[in-house]
C-alpha positions in Angstrom: 0.0 0.0 0.0 1.5 3.2 -1.2 0.9 6.5 0.8 1.5 10.1 0.0 3.9 11.6 2.5 3.4 15.1 4.1 6.8 16.8 4.3 7.3 19.1 7.2 10.7 20.7 6.4 12.7 20.8 3.2 16.5 21.0 3.6 19.0 22.1 1.2 21.6 19.7 -0.1 24.5 19.3 2.3 26.5 16.8 4.2 24.2 15.3 7.0 25.3 11.9 8.0 28.0 9.5 6.9 28.7 5.8 7.2 30.6 6.5 10.4 27.2 7.2 12.3 26.0 3.5 12.0 25.4 2.9 15.7 24.8 0.4 17.1 24.7 -1.4 13.7 24.4 -0.5 10.0 21.5 -1.4 7.8 21.6 -5.2 6.9 22.1 -5.9 3.2 19.8 -9.0 3.6 16.5 -9.6 5.5 18.0 -12.4 7.6 20.8 -10.1 9.0 18.5 -7.2 9.9 19.5 -5.8 13.4 16.7 -5.6 16.0 16.4 -2.1 17.6 14.4 -1.4 20.7 13.0 2.2 21.0 16.0 3.7 22.8 18.4 2.4 20.1 16.0 3.4 17.2 15.7 6.9 18.6 18.4 9.0 16.8 19.6 6.1 14.7 21.5 7.2 11.6 22.8 5.2 8.6 22.6 5.3 4.8 21.9 3.0 1.9 25.3 3.3 0.3 26.9 0.1 -1.1 23.8 -2.0 -0.5 22.8 -4.6 -3.0 19.4 -5.4 -4.6 17.1 -7.8 -2.8 14.2 -9.9 -4.2 11.6 -10.8 -1.6 8.9 -12.8 -3.3 6.8 -10.1 -5.1 8.9 -7.3 -3.7 12.2 -6.0 -5.1 14.5 -3.6 -3.2 17.1 -1.6 -5.2 20.1 -0.9 -3.1 18.0 -1.7 0.0 18.8 -2.4 3.6 16.7 -3.8 6.6 16.0 -3.0 10.3 13.7 -4.9 12.7 11.5 -3.3 15.3 8.5 -4.0 17.5 5.9 -1.3 18.3 4.3 -0.8 21.7 1.0 0.3 20.3 -1.3 -0.3 17.3 0.3 2.6 15.4 3.8 3.9 15.0 5.0 7.4 14.0 8.6 7.9 12.8 10.4 11.1 11.7 12.9 10.4 8.8 15.4 13.0 7.8 17.4 12.6 4.5 20.6 14.5 3.8 23.6 14.4 1.4 21.6 12.6 -1.3 23.4 11.8 -4.6 20.2 12.6 -6.6 16.8 14.3 -6.1 14.6 11.3 -5.9 15.2 10.3 -2.2 14.4 7.0 -0.5 11.5 4.6 -0.3 10.6 3.5 3.3 8.6 0.2 3.6 7.2 -1.7 6.6 6.8 -5.5 6.2 5.1 -8.0 8.5 5.7 -11.8 8.7 9.1 -13.4 8.3 11.9 -13.1 5.7 10.4 -16.0 3.8 6.9 -14.6 3.9 7.1 -10.9 4.0 3.8 -8.9 3.7 4.0 -5.2 2.9 2.0 -3.1 5.4 2.9 0.5 4.4 5.4 2.3 2.2 6.4 6.0 1.9 8.6 8.0 -0.5 10.8 10.6 1.2 12.2 13.2 -1.2 15.9 14.0 -1.1 17.2 16.3 1.6 13.9 16.6 3.5 12.2 15.6 6.7 9.1 13.4 6.6 6.7 12.1 9.2 5.7 8.5 8.6 2.5 6.9 10.2 2.3 3.1 10.2 -1.2 2.1 11.4 -3.1 -1.2 12.0 -0.2 -2.8 13.8 -0.1 -5.4 16.6 1.8 -4.3 19.7 4.7 -6.7 20.5 4.9 -8.1 16.9 8.1 -8.0 14.9 8.2 -5.9 11.7 10.9 -5.2 9.1 11.7 -1.6 8.1 13.4 -1.4 4.6 15.1 1.6 3.0 15.9 1.6 -0.8 15.8 3.8 -3.8 14.3 2.5 -7.0 15.9 5.4 -8.9 19.4 4.5 -7.5 19.6 7.5 -5.1 22.1 7.2 -2.2 21.2 9.2 1.0 22.2 9.5 4.6 19.2 9.3 6.9 18.3 9.6 10.6 15.3 8.3 12.5 13.3 10.0 15.3 10.6 8.0 17.2 7.6 10.3 17.5 5.0 7.9 18.9 4.2 4.2 19.4 7.5 3.2 21.0 9.2 4.0 24.3 12.7 5.6 23.9 13.7 5.6 27.5 16.4 3.3 29.1 15.9 1.2 32.2 18.3 2.0 35.0 18.6 0.9 38.6 17.3 -2.7 38.5 16.6 -3.9 42.1 17.6 -7.4 43.0 15.8 -8.8 46.0 17.1 -12.1 47.4 16.5 -14.3 50.3 19.9 -15.9 51.0 20.3 -19.6 51.0 21.5 -21.7 54.0 22.8 -25.1 54.9 21.3 -27.3 57.6 23.0 -30.1 59.4 24.9 -31.0 62.6 27.7 -28.6 63.7 29.8 -31.3 65.4 30.9 -34.6 63.9 32.7 -37.3 65.9 34.4 -40.5 64.7 31.9 -43.0 63.6 29.1 -40.4 62.9 27.4 -40.1 59.5 26.0 -36.6 59.0 23.5 -35.3 56.5 23.6 -31.8 55.1 20.9 -30.1 53.1 21.1 -26.8 51.2 18.2 -24.3 50.7 19.0 -22.2 47.7 18.6 -18.4 47.5 15.2 -17.1 46.2 15.7 -14.0 44.0 13.6 -11.6 42.0 14.5 -8.6 39.9 12.4 -5.5 39.9 13.1 -3.3 36.9 14.1 0.3 37.5 12.3 3.4 36.3 12.6 4.6 32.7 15.1 7.4 32.2 15.7 9.7 29.2 13.9 9.7 25.9 10.2 10.2 26.1 10.0 8.6 29.6 8.5 5.3 28.4 10.3 1.9 28.0 9.1 -0.7 25.5 10.7 -4.1 26.3 11.4 -6.6 23.5 8.5 -9.0 22.7 8.6 -12.3 24.6 8.9 -14.3 21.4 12.4 -12.9 20.6 15.4 -14.1 22.4 17.2 -10.8 22.8 18.7 -11.5 26.2 20.4 -14.7 27.5 18.1 -16.6 29.9 19.4 -19.3 32.4 17.7 -22.6 32.2 19.7 -24.9 34.4 21.4 -24.9 37.9 24.9 -26.3 38.7 25.6 -27.0 42.5 29.0 -27.8 43.9 29.6 -28.9 47.5 32.8 -28.2 49.5 33.8 -30.1 52.7 36.9 -29.5 54.9 39.9 -31.8 55.1 39.2 -34.7 57.5 35.7 -35.4 56.1 34.8 -37.7 53.2 31.6 -38.1 51.2 29.4 -41.1 51.9 27.6 -41.9 48.7 26.7 -39.2 46.1 28.6 -35.8 46.4 26.0 -33.8 44.4 22.4 -32.7 44.8 20.6 -30.7 47.4 21.5 -33.2 50.2 24.8 -35.1 50.9 26.1 -37.4 53.6 29.7 -37.2 55.1 31.7 -39.0 57.7 35.1 -38.5 59.5 38.0 -39.8 57.3 39.6 -42.8 59.1 43.0 -41.8 57.8 42.7 -38.5 59.8 41.7 -40.4 63.0 44.6 -42.9 62.7 47.1 -40.0 62.3 45.8 -38.0 65.3 44.9 -40.5 68.1 43.9 -39.3 71.6 43.9 -35.6 70.8 41.4 -33.0 71.7 39.5 -31.0 68.9 40.9 -32.2 65.6 39.6 -29.8 62.8 37.5 -26.7 62.6 36.2 -26.0 59.1 33.3 -25.0 56.9 30.8 -26.9 54.8 29.7 -24.7 51.9 28.0 -24.9 48.5 28.6 -22.8 45.4 26.1 -22.5 42.6 25.6 -20.9 39.3 23.1 -20.9 36.4 23.8 -22.1 32.9 22.0 -21.3 29.7 21.8 -23.5 26.6 19.1 -21.5 24.7 20.3 -19.4 21.7 19.6 -15.7 21.7 19.4 -13.1 19.0 22.9 -11.7 18.5 21.6 -8.9 16.2 19.3 -7.5 18.9 20.1 -4.2 20.6 18.0 -3.8 23.8 18.5 -3.1 27.5 18.6 -6.4 29.4 18.3 -6.7 33.2 21.5 -7.8 34.9 22.0 -11.0 36.7 20.7 -11.5 40.3 21.9 -14.0 42.8 22.0 -14.5 46.5 24.5 -16.2 48.7 24.6 -19.5 50.6 26.0 -19.0 54.1 28.7 -21.6 55.0 28.0 -23.8 58.0 30.8 -23.9 60.5 31.5 -27.5 61.8 33.8 -29.1 64.4 35.4 -32.5 63.7 36.4 -33.6 67.2 37.3 -36.3 69.7 37.3 -34.4 73.0 39.5 -35.4 75.9 37.8 -33.8 78.9 39.6 -33.5 82.2 37.4 -33.8 85.4 38.6 -32.9 88.9 37.4 -34.2 92.2 38.5 -33.3 95.8 38.4 -35.7 98.7 38.2 -33.9 102.1 37.2 -34.3 105.8 33.6 -33.8 104.6 33.6 -35.7 101.2 35.4 -39.0 101.4 34.4 -40.1 97.9 33.2 -38.6 94.7 31.4 -39.6 91.5 32.4 -38.7 87.9 30.1 -39.8 85.0 28.9 -42.7 87.1 32.4 -43.8 88.3 33.1 -43.7 92.1 36.5 -42.7 93.4 37.7 -42.8 97.1 41.5 -42.4 96.7 43.7 -39.8 95.1 45.3 -40.3 91.6 44.7 -39.9 87.8 42.3 -42.3 86.0 41.3 -42.6 82.3 38.1 -44.0 80.7 36.1 -43.5 77.4 32.6 -41.9 77.7 31.4 -42.2 74.1 32.9 -41.9 70.6 33.1 -38.1 71.0 34.6 -37.8 74.5 37.2 -39.5 76.7 37.4 -38.6 80.4 40.6 -38.0 82.5 39.7 -38.1 86.2 42.1 -36.2 88.5 41.4 -37.1 92.2 43.0 -34.8 94.8 42.9 -35.4 98.6 43.1 -32.7 101.4 42.5 -33.8 105.0 45.0 -31.6 106.8 43.4 -29.7 109.8 44.0 -25.9 110.1 46.9 -24.6 112.3 45.9 -22.0 115.0 47.7 -20.6 118.2 46.4 -18.3 121.0 48.6 -16.7 123.8 48.0 -19.0 126.7 47.4 -16.4 129.5 47.0 -12.6 129.4 46.3 -9.8 132.0 44.3 -6.6 131.8 43.2 -3.9 134.2 39.5 -3.7 135.1 37.5 -1.7 132.6 40.2 -2.2 129.9 39.7 -4.2 126.7 42.0 -6.7 125.0 42.1 -8.1 121.4 42.7 -11.8 121.1 44.5 -12.8 117.8 44.6 -16.2 116.1 48.1 -16.9 114.7 48.9 -17.5 112.0 46.0 -15.7 110.2 44.7 -17.4 107.0 42.0 -15.5 105.1 40.3 -18.6 103.7 39.6 -20.1 107.2 36.4 -19.6 109.2 36.9 -18.5 112.9 34.0 -18.9 115.4 34.3 -17.9 119.0 32.4 -19.2 122.0 31.0 -15.6 122.5 29.1 -16.0 119.2 31.3 -13.6 117.3 33.3 -14.6 114.2 36.7 -13.6 112.7 40.4 -14.1 113.4 40.4 -11.3 116.1 38.1 -10.9 119.1 38.1 -7.7 121.3 36.7 -8.3 124.8 36.3 -6.4 128.0 35.7 -8.9 130.8 34.9 -7.8 134.3 36.3 -11.0 135.8 38.9 -13.6 134.7 37.4 -15.4 131.7 38.4 -18.2 129.3 37.8 -17.9 125.5 37.6 -20.6 122.9 37.8 -20.4 119.1 36.8 -23.0 116.5 38.8 -22.8 113.3 37.2 -24.4 110.2 38.8 -24.9 106.7 35.7 -24.6 104.4 37.7 -26.1 101.5 38.2 -29.5 103.2 35.8 -29.4 106.2 38.7 -30.0 108.7 38.7 -28.0 112.0 40.9 -27.1 115.1 40.0 -25.7 118.6 42.2 -23.3 120.6 41.7 -21.8 124.2 43.1 -18.9 126.2 42.4 -17.2 129.6 42.3 -13.4 130.3 43.0 -12.4 134.0 41.3 -9.1 135.2 43.2 -6.9 137.8 41.3 -4.0 139.6 42.2 -0.4 138.5 42.9 2.7 140.7 43.1 6.5 139.7 44.8 9.4 141.7 43.7 13.0 140.7 46.3 15.8 141.6 44.2 18.7 140.1 46.1 21.6 138.6 49.7 20.7 139.2 51.4 23.8 137.5 50.8 27.1 135.6 52.8 28.1 132.5 53.4 31.6 131.1 55.7 33.2 128.6 58.1 33.9 131.4 57.9 30.3 132.7 57.2 28.1 129.6 57.8 24.7 131.2 57.2 22.9 134.5 58.1 19.4 136.0 55.4 17.1 137.4 56.0 13.6 138.7 59.5 13.7 137.3 58.5 14.6 133.8 58.8 18.1 132.1 55.6 19.6 130.5 55.7 22.7 128.2 52.1 22.7 127.0 48.9 23.4 129.0 46.4 20.7 129.2 45.2 17.5 131.1 47.7 14.7 131.5 47.8 11.2 133.1 50.7 8.9 134.0 50.8 5.2 134.6 52.2 5.0 138.1 51.5 1.3 138.7 50.3 -1.9 136.9 46.7 -0.7 137.1 47.3 2.7 138.8 46.8 6.0 136.9 47.6 9.6 138.2 45.6 12.5 136.5 46.6 16.2 136.7 46.3 19.5 134.6 48.7 22.3 133.7 47.3 25.8 133.0 48.5 29.0 131.1 48.1 32.7 131.9 48.4 35.7 129.3 49.3 39.4 130.0 46.4 42.0 129.3 47.4 45.3 127.6 45.0 48.3 127.0 45.7 50.3 123.7 42.7 52.8 123.8 41.5 54.4 120.5 43.6 53.2 117.6 41.8 54.4 114.5 38.6 55.9 113.0 36.3 54.5 110.1 35.1 57.1 107.5 33.3 57.0 104.2 36.6 57.5 102.5 38.3 54.8 104.5 35.6 52.3 105.4 38.1 49.7 106.7 41.2 50.1 108.9 44.1 47.7 109.7 45.2 47.1 113.4 48.0 44.7 114.1 47.7 43.0 110.7 43.9 42.5 111.1 41.3 44.5 109.0 38.2 46.0 110.7 35.2 47.5 108.8 32.9 48.5 111.7 33.5 50.7 114.8 33.5 49.1 118.3 35.6 47.7 121.1 37.9 44.8 120.1 40.3 42.2 121.7 43.3 40.7 119.9 45.5 38.0 121.3 48.9 36.5 120.5 50.6 33.6 122.2 51.5 35.8 125.3 49.3 38.9 125.4 45.7 40.1 125.2 45.3 43.5 123.6 42.1 45.7 124.2 41.5 48.6 121.7 38.7 50.9 120.3 37.8 52.0 116.7 35.7 55.1 116.3 33.1 56.0 113.6 32.9 59.1 111.4 30.5 58.3 108.6 27.8 60.9 108.9 26.9 62.3 105.4 26.1 66.0 104.8 22.4 66.9 105.2 20.8 68.8 102.3 17.6 70.8 102.4 14.6 70.2 100.1 15.5 71.5 96.6 13.9 74.8 95.6 13.0 75.2 91.9 13.0 78.7 90.3 11.4 79.1 86.9 13.3 81.4 84.5 11.5 83.8 82.1 9.4 82.1 79.4 8.9 79.2 81.8 11.0 76.9 79.6 14.0 76.6 82.0 14.5 76.4 85.8 17.3 76.3 88.4 17.7 74.1 91.5 19.0 75.4 94.8 19.5 73.8 98.3 21.3 74.4 101.6 24.0 72.0 103.0 24.4 71.3 106.7 27.6 69.5 107.8 31.3 70.0 108.2 32.6 72.3 105.4 34.1 72.4 102.9 31.9 70.5 100.4 32.0 69.3 96.8 29.0 69.1 94.5 29.5 66.8 91.5 33.3 67.0 92.1 33.3 70.8 92.0 34.4 72.6 95.2 31.5 74.6 96.8 32.8 77.9 98.3 29.8 78.2 100.8 26.9 76.2 102.1 24.3 77.2 99.4 24.2 75.5 95.9 22.5 77.0 92.9 22.5 74.9 89.6 22.9 76.1 86.1 19.6 76.6 84.0 17.9 73.3 82.9 15.2 72.6 80.4 11.6 71.8 81.6 11.1 68.2 82.5 14.9 67.5 83.0 15.7 64.9 85.6 18.6 66.0 87.8 21.0 64.2 90.2 23.6 66.1 92.3 26.2 64.3 94.4 27.2 66.3 97.5 30.4 65.2 99.3 31.7 66.2 102.7 35.5 66.5 102.3 36.4 65.8 106.0 35.2 62.1 105.8 34.4 61.6 102.1 30.7 60.8 102.9 28.2 61.7 100.2 24.5 62.6 99.8 22.3 62.5 96.7 19.9 65.3 95.7 17.7 64.3 92.8 14.3 65.1 91.2 12.7 66.6 88.1 10.6 69.7 87.5 8.5 71.3 84.8 7.5 75.0 84.9 4.0 74.1 83.9 3.5 73.2 87.6 3.3 76.9 88.3 0.7 77.5 85.7 -2.5 79.2 87.2 -5.1 76.7 86.1 -6.8 73.5 87.4 -8.7 70.8 85.4 -11.0 70.1 88.3 -11.9 66.5 89.4 -14.1 63.6 88.2 -15.9 61.2 90.5 -13.9 58.1 91.3 -16.8 55.7 91.1 -17.5 54.2 87.7 -20.0 55.9 85.3 -22.3 53.3 83.7 -24.4 53.9 80.6 -26.3 51.9 78.0 -25.0 51.4 74.4 -28.2 53.1 73.0 -28.1 56.2 75.3 -26.2 59.5 75.4 -23.9 59.5 78.5 -23.6 62.9 80.3 -20.6 63.2 82.6 -20.8 65.0 86.0 -17.6 66.7 87.3 -16.9 66.4 91.0 -15.0 69.8 91.0 -15.2 72.6 88.5 -12.0 73.6 86.6 -10.0 76.8 87.2 -9.1 78.8 84.0 -6.1 80.9 83.3 -6.3 83.6 80.6 -6.7 82.0 77.2 -7.5 78.6 78.6 -10.5 76.4 77.7 -11.8 73.1 79.1 -13.1 69.9 77.6 -13.6 66.2 78.4 -11.6 63.4 76.7 -12.9 59.8 76.4 -9.8 57.5 76.2 -8.5 54.0 77.0 -5.9 54.4 79.7 -6.4 55.0 83.5 -4.8 57.9 85.5 -3.9 61.2 84.0 -2.3 59.9 80.9 -4.4 60.6 77.8 -3.8 57.9 75.2 -6.1 56.0 72.8 -8.5 59.0 72.4 -12.0 57.8 71.3 -13.9 61.1 71.5 -13.6 64.7 73.1 -15.9 67.6 73.5 -16.6 70.5 75.9 -20.2 69.4 76.7 -19.1 66.0 78.2 -21.7 64.0 76.2 -20.6 60.7 74.8 -22.3 57.8 73.0 -21.3 54.2 72.3 -19.5 53.8 69.0 -19.5 50.0 68.0 -16.8 50.6 65.3 -14.2 51.6 67.9 -15.6 50.5 71.3 -16.6 47.3 73.0 -19.4 46.9 75.5 -18.6 45.8 79.1 -15.1 47.3 78.6 -13.8 50.0 81.0 -12.9 53.4 79.4 -11.9 56.7 81.1 -13.2 60.3 80.8 -10.6 63.0 81.9 -11.1 66.8 82.2 -8.4 68.9 80.6 -7.7 72.6 80.9 -5.2 74.5 78.7 -4.6 76.8 75.7 -6.8 76.0 72.7 -5.1 74.9 69.5 -5.8 75.5 65.8 -8.1 72.4 65.7 -10.4 73.9 68.3 -9.3 71.5 71.0 -7.1 71.9 74.0 -3.4 71.5 73.1 -2.5 68.4 75.2 1.3 68.9 74.7 1.3 72.5 75.9 3.4 72.9 79.2 0.5 74.6 80.9 -2.2 72.1 79.9 -3.3 70.1 82.9 -5.1 66.7 82.9 -7.0 65.2 85.8 -7.2 61.4 86.4 -10.1 59.9 84.4 -13.3 58.6 85.7 -14.0 54.9 84.7 -16.9 54.6 82.3 -18.6 51.3 81.0 -21.2 51.0 78.3 -23.5 48.1 78.9 -25.3 46.1 76.1 -28.2 44.2 77.8 -29.1 40.8 76.3 -32.1 38.6 76.9 -32.9 35.1 75.5 -36.2 33.2 76.2 -35.2 30.0 74.4 -37.2 28.0 71.8 -40.9 28.0 71.4 -42.8 25.4 73.6 -45.7 23.0 73.1 -47.9 21.8 76.0 -51.2 20.0 76.5 -54.2 22.0 77.7 -54.1 22.2 81.5 -50.3 21.8 81.7 -47.9 24.7 82.6 -45.0 25.9 80.5 -41.8 26.7 82.5 -40.7 30.1 81.0 -37.2 31.4 82.0 -35.1 34.2 80.5 -31.3 34.1 80.3 -29.5 37.4 80.6 -26.1 39.0 81.1 -27.5 41.6 83.5 -25.5 42.1 86.7 -28.6 43.4 88.5 -32.3 43.4 87.6 -34.3 46.7 87.7 -37.7 45.3 86.5 -39.1 42.3 84.6 -42.5 42.5 82.8 -44.3 39.6 80.9 -47.1 40.5 78.6 -49.5 38.6 76.4 -51.1 40.9 73.8 -51.8 44.2 75.6 -52.1 42.6 79.1 -49.4 42.2 81.7 -49.6 38.6 82.9 -46.6 38.4 85.2 -43.8 40.6 86.6 -40.8 40.7 89.0 -38.9 37.6 87.9 -37.4 36.0 84.8 -38.7 32.4 85.6 -42.4 31.5 86.1 -44.9 28.9 85.0 -47.5 30.0 82.4 -50.7 28.0 82.0 -52.5 29.5 79.0 -55.9 28.4 77.9 -54.9 28.5 74.3 -51.8 29.1 72.1 -50.2 32.4 73.4 -47.2 34.5 72.5 -45.5 36.0 75.6 -43.2 39.0 75.5 -40.6 39.7 78.3 -39.2 43.3 78.8 -36.2 43.5 81.1 -34.7 46.7 82.6 -31.4 46.2 84.4 -29.9 48.3 87.3 -28.3 50.7 84.9 -31.6 51.5 83.1 -30.7 49.5 80.0 -33.6 47.6 78.2 -33.8 44.3 76.3 -36.8 42.2 75.2 -37.6 38.8 73.6 -40.7 36.7 72.9 -41.7 33.0 73.0 -44.7 31.1 71.6 -46.5 28.5 73.8 -48.7 26.3 71.7 -51.5 24.5 73.6 -53.0 21.2 72.4 -56.4 19.9 73.6 -56.6 16.6 75.5 -59.3 14.6 77.4 -56.9 13.9 80.3 -54.0 16.2 81.3 -51.9 17.1 84.3 -49.3 19.8 85.0 -45.6 19.1 84.5 -44.5 21.9 86.7 -45.4 22.6 90.4 -44.4 26.1 91.7 -45.0 26.0 95.5 -44.3 29.8 95.8 -46.6 30.8 92.9 -49.1 33.6 93.3 -51.6 31.4 91.4 -53.1 28.8 93.9 -53.6 26.3 91.0 -49.9 26.3 90.3 -49.1 25.4 93.9 -50.7 21.9 93.7 -50.3 18.8 91.5 -53.3 16.7 90.5 -55.1 15.1 87.5 -57.4 17.1 85.2 -59.8 16.1 82.5 -62.2 17.7 80.0 -65.7 18.0 81.5 -66.6 14.9 83.6 -64.3 12.5 81.6 -62.8 11.4 84.9 -65.4 10.3 87.5 -62.9 9.8 90.4 -59.1 9.6 91.2 -58.8 6.1 92.9 -55.2 6.6 93.9 -52.4 9.2 93.3 -48.8 8.5 94.4 -45.7 10.7 93.9 -42.1 9.3 94.2 -38.7 11.0 94.5 -35.8 10.2 92.2 -34.7 7.3 94.5 -38.2 5.7 94.4 -39.2 6.7 97.9 -42.9 7.6 98.4 -43.4 11.4 98.8 -47.2 11.7 98.6 -50.2 9.3 98.5 -54.0 9.9 98.4 -57.1 7.8 97.5 -60.6 8.4 96.2 -60.9 12.1 95.5 -62.3 14.1 92.6 -60.3 15.3 89.6 -60.0 19.0 88.4 -59.6 20.3 92.0 -56.0 21.5 92.4 -56.0 21.8 96.2 -57.0 18.2 96.6 -53.6 17.2 95.1 -49.9 17.2 96.2 -48.7 20.6 97.6 -44.9 19.8 97.2 -44.2 18.7 100.8 -42.5 15.5 101.7 -43.2 14.0 105.2 -44.4 17.4 106.4 -41.5 19.5 105.1 -40.9 21.4 101.9 -39.6 18.9 99.3 -36.3 19.7 97.5 -36.4 21.2 94.0 -36.2 18.1 91.7 -38.0 16.0 89.1 -40.5 13.6 90.7 -42.4 10.7 89.1 -46.1 9.9 89.7 -48.6 7.0 89.2 -52.4 7.6 89.1 -55.2 5.1 88.7 -58.4 6.9 87.6 -62.0 5.8 87.1 -63.4 7.1 83.8 -67.0 8.3 83.1 -67.9 4.8 81.7 -66.6 2.9 84.8 -63.3 1.8 83.2 -60.0 2.3 85.0 -56.9 3.8 83.4 -53.3 4.0 84.9 -51.3 7.2 84.3 -47.6 7.6 84.7 -45.4 10.7 84.2 -43.0 13.3 85.7 -43.6 16.6 87.5 -40.9 19.2 88.2 -41.0 21.0 91.6 -39.6 24.5 91.6 -39.7 27.4 94.2 
């Protein structure tokens, strides 16, 4: 089928591609040698039809033609073919064949003019089938060409294949002894390859069709076992399971030795492929993937195990692996094919060696330590006193014998030793103070010994006789009087090498003398009078002056003051000043500080506002009342300022006027928020208001003011049965109630409270008007819809109601529908009986329950009731329900 080709761009003749661009392969000169190109190899492919022979394919003849193979990913394929460097003006013919080289079937053909770019559409294809793309020139033209994949094939490469493997392992015994036959089984790795994401090209990857062997595929497994020296195969040495045994040659060469060989049993494996694959295919193929088989450590052994046993005074025989031994020596016997036993029997029945001094003397009241010799730390010493250890400290009052039992815990042998302690009565002689030392007499002799230090001493004057005495010491006292004075300039003084920072009487001692002395105090600062402020002309500057009382001369801010009066240099209004006054005689200082503004001498007064809050409503005009009228200076005016800050600081101004009338502005103000109204007096400015920044403008502390927005909510409309009551209650934010009025139509039905019980005869709309303690007003309405019923009863009982019918609970009916109430019982929330009455008429409120429980007012709560009534026709009916008691 021949198609006309739409050419997008026509190029001039010029060198485009040459034979050197044949990558990865050139056009095949025969159908059977056509290279297979996946999309990422077809994209950008370049070649030419130069030096290609003619081909005869059944009914089709190609002149100087070559072949490529490809496989689309969709039912249509769009290629861009660009020709360049053509030898003539005809160009090339491009044909797409289906089938095999022996049975080619032409699907589509195009003619691409020389040196132009054509877009080729091949439709009605089968995705995954192999097609042959042929290039030739019936007119003998030779051209370079390149191919661009526009649609129908993926041109991306696959990168980053992920290999996921579960490693294999070998199972079998870890220890083999002579004579054992061991079986080992391998579990091979389990692997899977997840292809990576497409990269480059058009972002899609089109793999080769399954029917073409473009990548080698493994089809068999080769497994090789490896065993260490010293083992041999028993039977087959291949397969997933093998049997091995200890090589007898190894055993014969290493008799009666411990562990023979440590080694590894391991298996290696690889996959082999016998299937042919297409050597002319150019496609990305996933790499190999294989896990590992962990080797299994084994031990080939014949263990010679040494066992030790000790015979002692406690254990005269011992058992090793069932063999009984009662004498020392070394004995050999075989336990099993893996183990031989060497029994070493050692005997120790030597008793411990211990010695105590045979007789010892102490004075009454003294103590003595008894020592076991020689001391051995591994022995156990137990005395007849109950104590343990190699030493025992005792303080007997009479001559006493002591015994120690010495035990060797290692062999159970023991020895006993005894000693006696003689107690001799003690005596003490007290001589009192036997001598007094001084610097003039530094030493004294007492009982033949010389002493040069005071203290208490004792000498042993007999075997159990002690003489006690003391030696004293006396120092010389010296009075020094006043030695120095503490001042502000010298707050600490040094006396005899010691520093003192407070006046007083002190004592100081050395080894021979006690010194008494006094330190005086001179730290009185100068006394300054209250500063006097003098305003200079224009009231923009002032000076400060004050008197100084103290011991002249003085310094003020480090400048010497010739007299006792200080006058400062001029300072600007509002300047904060600090003067340091120093008394030169002692260096003590005084601080004079303050601030001043000449506006304080201005002859005006803003007056005062009341300190109690001023309350108003958000829909009213609030008129302020001053507690004290202002005083004006010439040119002054007065006004009131509504602002946000307390005190005499005016900030956050909301409104200002001379009349003192203010209203609530919802755009700048919030109800229930405290604001402040301050009176101000001063010169008037260009804007018609008092100039707040003028030095002579004065502002009084503001009076708190609060605008109240009263709210009232009666809740949703209600629905009741005729004869029942509706509990009406309003919710409000009012802090105090002025008046409450409930109306129905033009009639006032209730007043004085926000909660009450309404019992309308028919559907009624109630309106509540509330006035709070500030005179603010709010209103709301609620609709009570009344439904008719043959039997009804109230659901609310108000024991304090002005309406007598609301103060009782009973059963009502229309006309004479109920002949008699046989019984009426009321119960509290715990089921206890609160009221009971029998055989009384209906529709008579005062015959019912009055809200009392056992003679007392019942608590406000929800109560349940049960009534059995006799109807007009003689039938009985049981009624149950709830009634709420309120007060």
